[in-house]
Backbone as numpy.savetxt, mean C-alpha at the origin, in Angstrom:
# Nx Ny Nz CAx CAy CAz Cx Cy Cz
-25.65 16.92 -5.09 -24.93 16.11 -4.78 -23.71 15.22 -5.75
-22.23 16.15 -6.15 -21.24 15.53 -6.68 -20.71 14.10 -6.63
-20.75 13.25 -8.04 -20.67 11.96 -7.77 -18.80 11.90 -8.56
-18.18 12.08 -7.60 -16.55 11.80 -7.36 -15.58 10.81 -8.49
-15.22 10.91 -9.05 -14.48 9.84 -9.57 -13.63 9.25 -8.40
-13.35 7.79 -8.86 -12.39 7.33 -7.55 -11.12 7.91 -7.27
-10.71 7.94 -8.79 -9.48 8.90 -8.69 -9.29 10.20 -7.24
-10.74 10.78 -7.92 -10.72 12.17 -6.99 -11.55 11.79 -5.42
-11.86 10.24 -5.17 -12.22 10.03 -4.03 -10.74 9.91 -3.32
-9.65 8.77 -4.26 -8.46 8.46 -3.40 -7.59 9.98 -3.16
-7.85 11.38 -3.27 -7.55 12.17 -3.68 -7.72 13.02 -2.57
-8.62 12.50 -2.26 -9.61 13.40 -1.00 -9.22 12.11 0.16
-9.57 11.47 -0.03 -8.40 10.54 1.29 -7.41 10.98 1.89
-6.38 11.05 0.57 -4.98 11.58 0.80 -5.00 12.75 1.81
-5.73 13.34 1.17 -5.30 15.01 1.91 -6.03 14.70 3.61
-7.35 13.55 3.96 -7.43 13.58 5.01 -6.20 12.54 6.05
-5.47 11.70 5.16 -4.45 10.96 5.86 -3.27 12.00 6.55
-3.34 13.19 5.22 -2.24 13.46 5.81 -2.40 14.71 6.94
-3.81 14.91 7.47 -3.73 16.08 8.69 -4.12 14.77 9.67
-3.84 13.68 9.85 -4.15 12.36 10.62 -3.42 12.40 11.66
-3.67 12.65 13.05 -2.63 12.76 14.01 -3.27 11.16 15.66
-3.62 10.32 14.85 -4.14 9.54 15.68 -2.63 8.80 16.25
-1.81 8.60 15.84 -0.32 8.34 16.49 0.87 9.77 16.97
0.14 10.28 17.57 0.67 11.91 18.17 0.40 11.81 18.99
-0.05 10.91 19.84 -1.17 11.39 21.51 0.56 12.24 22.10
1.83 11.93 22.21 2.16 12.69 23.17 2.54 13.86 22.95
2.12 14.63 22.01 2.34 16.07 21.28 0.56 16.41 21.89
-0.33 16.27 22.04 -1.33 16.45 22.55 -1.17 17.20 23.21
-0.64 18.18 23.92 -0.57 19.29 24.50 -0.07 20.92 23.61
0.59 20.39 22.41 1.00 21.21 21.56 0.24 22.18 20.45
-1.03 21.48 20.77 -2.05 22.40 19.47 -2.03 21.25 18.32
-2.83 21.77 17.68 -3.42 21.07 16.23 -3.08 21.32 15.12
-2.34 22.40 15.21 -1.64 23.30 14.19 -0.14 22.72 14.27
0.48 22.85 15.85 1.64 22.50 15.78 1.69 20.50 15.19
0.89 19.77 15.83 0.96 18.97 16.01 0.93 18.17 14.12
0.37 18.89 13.83 0.63 18.79 11.65 1.88 18.87 11.49
2.26 20.07 12.01 3.53 20.51 11.44 4.91 19.49 12.04
4.57 18.56 13.41 5.48 17.59 13.55 5.43 16.63 12.86
4.19 16.54 12.28 3.74 14.82 11.65 4.20 15.55 10.22
4.15 16.33 9.52 4.69 16.53 8.39 6.58 16.54 8.40
7.71 16.88 10.11 8.46 16.48 10.16 8.97 15.36 10.23
8.47 14.36 10.48 8.46 12.92 10.71 8.11 12.74 9.79
7.01 12.95 8.43 7.17 12.42 7.52 7.22 13.08 6.22
8.47 13.70 6.05 9.07 14.56 5.32 9.27 13.88 3.75
8.72 14.36 2.69 8.69 13.35 1.44 7.65 13.01 1.39
6.77 12.15 0.15 6.02 11.54 -0.32 5.95 10.35 0.48
4.85 10.47 1.57 4.76 8.92 2.38 3.84 7.69 1.20
3.34 8.50 0.46 2.55 7.53 -0.85 3.33 6.54 -1.94
2.91 5.84 -2.87 3.09 5.35 -3.63 3.03 6.46 -4.99
4.06 7.23 -5.55 3.47 8.49 -6.51 3.36 7.32 -8.15
3.52 8.30 -8.99 2.95 7.37 -10.31 4.52 7.40 -10.85
4.94 6.03 -12.04 5.86 6.20 -12.33 6.54 7.62 -13.45
7.59 7.64 -13.50 8.13 8.96 -14.34 7.32 8.43 -15.65
6.80 7.59 -16.57 5.94 7.15 -17.80 4.83 6.79 -17.81
4.48 7.20 -16.09 3.07 7.53 -15.71 1.88 6.18 -16.46
2.92 5.00 -16.42 2.22 3.94 -16.58 1.41 3.09 -15.37
2.30 2.90 -14.17 2.80 2.71 -13.13 1.25 3.95 -12.42
0.86 3.99 -12.02 -0.52 4.90 -11.50 -0.10 5.25 -9.48
0.63 4.08 -8.83 0.84 4.18 -8.37 -0.17 4.12 -6.84
-0.51 4.82 -5.51 -1.60 5.26 -5.09 -2.61 5.45 -5.59
-2.88 6.37 -6.57 -3.84 6.96 -7.39 -4.61 5.84 -8.46
-3.75 4.54 -8.54 -4.14 3.32 -9.27 -6.05 2.94 -8.87
-6.80 2.94 -9.70 -8.17 2.58 -9.50 -8.54 1.25 -10.41
-7.24 0.29 -10.21 -7.99 -0.89 -10.63 -8.10 -2.21 -9.88
-8.77 -3.21 -10.08 -9.54 -4.01 -9.14 -8.43 -4.89 -8.36
-6.72 -4.84 -8.51 -5.79 -5.20 -7.93 -5.09 -4.22 -6.87
-5.40 -4.16 -5.55 -4.62 -3.49 -4.51 -2.98 -4.23 -3.94
-2.29 -3.49 -3.87 -1.00 -4.23 -3.29 -0.87 -3.13 -1.76
-0.65 -3.89 -1.08 -0.36 -3.07 0.45 0.89 -3.84 1.24
1.63 -2.51 1.25 2.83 -2.81 1.73 3.19 -2.34 3.15
4.01 -2.64 3.75 3.80 -2.10 5.38 3.84 -1.00 5.89
5.16 0.03 5.50 4.41 1.47 5.97 5.61 2.17 4.50
5.39 3.32 5.05 6.40 4.23 4.45 7.66 4.02 4.57
8.89 4.02 3.29 10.07 4.03 3.89 10.82 5.13 4.76
11.50 4.78 5.85 11.86 5.94 7.07 13.04 6.16 6.57
13.64 5.88 5.63 14.86 6.76 4.84 15.39 6.26 3.46
16.38 7.00 3.47 16.89 7.07 1.53 15.85 7.61 0.78
16.84 7.10 -0.63 16.50 8.17 -1.73 14.48 7.47 -1.69
13.43 8.21 -2.26 12.59 7.74 -3.29 12.26 8.24 -4.32
11.80 7.50 -5.40 12.03 6.90 -5.46 13.37 5.69 -5.04
13.72 4.28 -4.55 14.52 4.09 -4.35 14.91 2.79 -5.75
15.94 2.50 -6.38 16.51 1.20 -6.70 14.87 0.12 -6.77
15.03 -0.07 -5.49 13.52 -1.45 -5.42 12.39 -1.15 -5.59
12.11 0.42 -5.67 10.69 0.71 -5.81 11.06 0.68 -7.62
11.86 1.17 -7.94 11.52 1.36 -9.54 12.01 -0.03 -9.86
12.64 -0.77 -9.56 12.34 -2.53 -10.17 11.08 -3.16 -9.19
10.08 -2.51 -8.22 8.76 -3.46 -7.90 8.21 -2.42 -9.17
8.51 -1.25 -9.57 7.63 -0.59 -10.55 7.23 -1.30 -11.98
9.26 -2.39 -12.15 9.33 -2.35 -13.40 8.23 -4.09 -13.45
7.79 -4.14 -12.50 7.47 -5.91 -12.56 6.14 -5.48 -12.47
5.58 -4.11 -12.06 4.06 -4.19 -12.00 4.05 -4.02 -13.47
4.81 -3.52 -13.98 4.33 -2.93 -16.01 4.66 -4.45 -16.78
5.21 -5.28 -16.13 5.36 -6.76 -16.85 4.82 -7.62 -17.03
4.34 -7.28 -15.28 3.37 -8.67 -15.52 1.94 -8.04 -15.29
1.67 -6.69 -15.77 -0.07 -6.06 -15.98 -0.31 -5.64 -15.16
-0.15 -4.98 -13.75 -0.59 -4.19 -13.03 -0.63 -3.22 -12.59
-0.04 -2.29 -13.89 -0.40 -0.69 -14.13 -0.95 -0.05 -13.61
-2.43 -0.69 -13.59 -3.32 0.09 -12.94 -3.10 -0.52 -10.84
-2.96 -0.57 -10.68 -3.32 -1.54 -9.69 -2.74 -0.48 -8.90
-3.92 -0.45 -7.69 -4.06 0.86 -6.72 -2.49 0.19 -5.17
-1.76 0.47 -5.13 -0.35 0.64 -4.24 -0.33 1.49 -2.91
-0.45 1.08 -2.20 -0.86 1.63 -1.05 -0.13 1.04 0.25
-0.15 1.71 1.84 0.69 0.93 3.18 -0.71 0.79 3.65
-0.28 -0.58 4.36 -0.76 -0.44 5.77 -1.08 0.50 6.72
0.15 1.09 6.79 0.42 2.13 7.99 0.78 2.90 7.37
0.26 4.57 7.57 0.54 5.21 6.48 1.88 6.79 6.84
1.84 6.48 8.53 3.48 7.33 8.32 4.46 6.18 8.65
5.31 7.25 8.23 7.12 6.87 8.46 7.11 6.26 10.61
8.37 5.18 10.17 8.47 5.32 11.85 9.45 4.04 11.45
9.62 3.61 12.66 10.96 2.61 12.82 10.94 1.12 12.07
12.35 0.80 11.79 11.96 -0.32 11.43 11.32 -1.25 11.91
10.67 -2.38 11.18 10.67 -3.82 12.35 9.11 -3.97 12.56
8.76 -4.74 13.54 7.35 -4.82 13.78 6.55 -3.54 13.43
5.37 -3.52 13.49 4.63 -2.71 13.56 3.23 -3.01 14.67
3.20 -1.95 15.39 2.69 -3.12 16.85 0.57 -2.30 16.08
0.19 -3.34 16.98 -1.25 -3.83 16.80 -1.97 -2.14 17.05
-1.57 -1.01 17.90 -2.31 0.38 17.88 -1.94 1.14 16.93
-1.10 0.76 16.28 -0.29 2.06 15.19 -1.46 1.27 13.86
-1.18 -0.26 13.81 -2.07 -0.69 12.68 -3.82 -0.01 12.63
-4.09 -0.58 14.19 -5.77 -0.49 14.24 -5.61 1.20 13.99
-4.16 2.35 14.43 -4.72 3.35 14.11 -5.31 3.52 12.82
-4.57 3.59 11.96 -4.44 3.64 10.16 -5.76 2.53 9.50
-6.20 1.26 9.96 -7.34 0.48 9.35 -8.17 1.16 8.87
-8.47 2.20 9.43 -9.88 2.73 8.65 -9.93 3.34 7.74
-8.23 3.96 7.32 -7.99 4.53 5.82 -7.80 3.24 4.94
-7.08 2.11 5.10 -7.51 1.00 4.57 -9.30 0.31 3.94
-9.76 0.76 5.03 -10.97 -0.28 4.59 -11.42 0.81 3.78
-11.26 2.70 3.92 -11.94 3.27 2.97 -11.23 3.14 1.58
-10.36 2.78 1.25 -9.56 2.63 -0.10 -10.56 1.30 -0.62
-10.71 0.19 0.04 -11.28 -1.01 -0.03 -12.70 -0.69 -0.53
-13.15 0.09 0.24 -14.91 0.96 -0.19 -14.83 1.18 -1.39
-13.77 2.45 -1.76 -13.52 3.51 -2.81 -13.29 2.45 -4.31
-12.49 1.50 -4.06 -12.31 0.54 -5.55 -12.99 -0.58 -5.79
-13.59 -1.32 -4.29 -13.84 -2.85 -4.20 -13.03 -4.00 -5.19
-11.93 -4.52 -4.45 -10.83 -4.62 -5.12 -11.36 -6.59 -5.69
-10.89 -6.77 -6.64 -11.11 -8.61 -6.38 -10.10 -9.14 -5.96
-8.73 -8.57 -5.90 -7.92 -8.75 -5.26 -6.82 -7.94 -4.40
-6.44 -8.81 -3.27 -5.72 -7.78 -2.14 -4.05 -8.93 -2.33
-3.40 -7.88 -2.04 -1.70 -8.78 -2.51 -0.73 -8.16 -1.38
-0.98 -8.67 -0.55 0.17 -8.72 0.77 1.43 -8.40 0.40
1.95 -7.79 0.57 3.68 -7.18 0.05 4.50 -7.57 1.48
5.20 -8.80 1.75 5.24 -9.15 3.10 4.61 -9.70 3.98
5.88 -11.02 4.97 4.70 -11.49 5.82 3.88 -10.82 7.30
4.50 -9.64 7.42 3.80 -8.86 8.30 2.45 -8.08 7.85
2.39 -7.65 6.65 1.31 -7.40 6.21 0.30 -8.51 6.32
0.65 -10.01 5.26 -0.40 -11.01 5.46 -0.71 -11.28 6.49
-0.16 -11.35 7.76 -0.72 -11.79 9.00 -1.68 -10.48 9.39
-1.12 -9.50 9.30 -2.02 -8.51 9.70 -3.47 -7.60 9.38
-3.46 -8.66 7.46 -4.93 -8.74 6.68 -5.64 -10.40 7.39
-4.93 -10.94 7.62 -5.33 -12.31 7.96 -5.88 -12.22 9.07
-5.73 -11.00 9.96 -6.58 -11.19 11.71 -7.05 -10.00 11.51
-7.54 -9.13 10.29 -8.84 -8.17 9.93 -10.24 -9.01 8.75
-9.68 -10.32 8.77 -10.70 -11.05 7.97 -10.46 -10.97 6.44
-9.58 -10.71 5.79 -9.24 -10.27 4.58 -8.42 -10.74 4.16
-9.06 -11.42 3.22 -8.14 -12.71 2.11 -7.29 -11.80 1.01
-5.96 -12.31 1.14 -5.29 -12.00 0.60 -3.98 -12.79 -0.18
-3.32 -12.53 -1.55 -2.36 -13.59 -1.99 -0.69 -13.07 -1.20
-0.18 -13.20 -0.90 1.46 -12.85 -0.55 2.88 -12.64 -1.69
3.18 -11.51 -1.68 4.24 -11.49 -2.60 5.47 -11.33 -1.86
6.80 -11.33 -1.84 8.27 -11.61 -0.92 8.16 -9.60 -1.39
8.70 -8.78 0.20 8.84 -7.49 0.19 9.80 -7.02 -0.45
9.94 -6.11 -1.63 10.52 -6.16 -3.11 12.05 -4.83 -2.12
12.24 -5.06 -0.65 12.89 -4.28 -0.55 13.73 -4.84 1.37
13.01 -6.32 0.44 13.31 -7.05 2.02 15.40 -7.28 2.26
15.69 -6.82 3.11 17.16 -6.66 3.65 18.05 -8.05 3.73
17.00 -9.40 3.87 18.40 -10.77 4.74 18.12 -11.03 3.10
17.83 -11.15 2.37 18.44 -11.56 0.79 19.37 -11.21 0.42
20.04 -11.45 -0.41 21.46 -11.14 -1.04 20.04 -10.64 -2.73
20.59 -9.17 -2.81 19.96 -8.64 -3.70 19.25 -9.57 -5.04
20.31 -10.17 -5.82 20.14 -11.15 -7.03 19.29 -12.10 -6.60
19.30 -12.70 -5.43 18.22 -13.73 -4.70 17.07 -13.07 -4.63
16.61 -11.86 -4.34 15.48 -11.19 -3.90 14.83 -11.13 -5.38
15.59 -10.26 -6.26 14.84 -9.59 -7.55 14.60 -11.48 -8.17
15.25 -12.27 -8.23 14.54 -13.70 -8.86 13.40 -14.25 -8.00
13.60 -14.17 -6.41 11.76 -14.32 -5.59 10.70 -13.73 -6.42
11.39 -12.19 -6.12 10.13 -11.20 -6.51 9.35 -12.04 -7.68
10.43 -11.91 -9.20 9.87 -11.99 -10.41 9.16 -13.57 -9.89
9.73 -14.38 -9.29 8.90 -15.74 -9.21 7.47 -15.35 -8.40
7.72 -14.80 -7.83 6.26 -14.42 -6.49 4.98 -13.63 -7.44
5.51 -12.72 -8.85 4.66 -11.90 -9.64 4.30 -13.05 -10.61
5.02 -13.72 -10.77 4.66 -14.51 -12.29 3.38 -15.43 -11.61
3.93 -16.21 -10.10 3.04 -17.00 -9.65 1.71 -16.18 -9.41
1.72 -15.00 -9.08 -0.01 -14.01 -8.83 -0.56 -14.21 -10.18
0.24 -13.80 -11.08 -0.71 -13.38 -12.38 -1.17 -15.11 -13.05
-0.49 -15.77 -12.89 -0.95 -17.21 -12.97 -1.88 -17.71 -12.21
-1.84 -17.31 -11.01 -3.34 -17.50 -10.02 -4.50 -16.79 -10.38
-4.21 -15.29 -11.16 -5.38 -14.67 -11.62 -5.86 -14.96 -12.75
-5.01 -15.28 -13.86 -5.30 -16.06 -15.31 -6.40 -16.98 -15.10
-5.67 -17.74 -14.05 -6.89 -19.71 -13.61 -7.92 -19.31 -12.95
-7.67 -18.07 -12.35 -8.98 -17.70 -11.46 -10.00 -16.77 -12.40
-10.01 -16.36 -13.39 -10.46 -15.18 -14.05 -12.04 -15.46 -14.68
-12.65 -16.45 -14.08 -14.01 -16.56 -14.19 -14.44 -16.17 -12.37
-13.84 -16.98 -12.06 -14.20 -16.08 -10.69 -14.11 -15.02 -10.08
-12.65 -14.13 -10.82 -12.83 -12.77 -10.22 -13.81 -12.11 -11.34
-14.47 -12.48 -12.26 -15.37 -11.63 -13.20 -16.14 -11.30 -12.28
-16.54 -12.31 -11.32 -17.71 -12.05 -10.02 -17.53 -11.15 -9.33
-18.66 -10.75 -8.25 -18.55 -9.77 -7.68 -18.21 -10.33 -5.61
-17.46 -11.13 -5.93 -16.95 -11.44 -4.55 -16.22 -10.47 -3.86
-16.35 -10.00 -2.79 -15.24 -9.40 -1.81 -14.52 -9.92 -1.58
-13.19 -8.51 -0.98 -11.80 -9.22 -0.33 -11.91 -10.25 0.60
-13.05 -9.50 1.72 -13.42 -9.94 2.95 -13.90 -11.05 3.25
-13.78 -12.17 4.03 -13.97 -13.85 3.95 -14.89 -13.76 5.21
């Protein structure tokens, strides 16, 4: 039996996510292949976090012991956006280049609060990511993700969402920098605890 690397396991998981039809019930009479085409139309472009151009930040294929969990893929605009690029720069600056960056919900959708049903549909994929990587620390990107993880009994630190629209850009950048600095400081102060085998589940 082949022993897969973590990177290979994540690529295999990505393939299965790409063919998931759980949230496309209204098209259930269209047949599987047509439903996949509809899903691809809704999710045009990469839904996952790609590596940075210099390949320092690994994005979804990061296999480090820290997982950043964002709400869901962007619904519109250029990928990566300026907000994405700034997020990646902070990952480099604070030593999270090899962190795994993922989304709570894997499909695009309307902006706003994500329904419990959609979260429940996608949650098994996140569980698999956790099993593959066995993270020491989970970082929720935004309040929505933090609430969802708490309801699933998963401990996480929280940072401001890097594309939060209700804070002026200058203030958002400052707040995000403070959040990254705080998370890095907490990791350093808990270094001894993080070297153990305590799981992210409470």
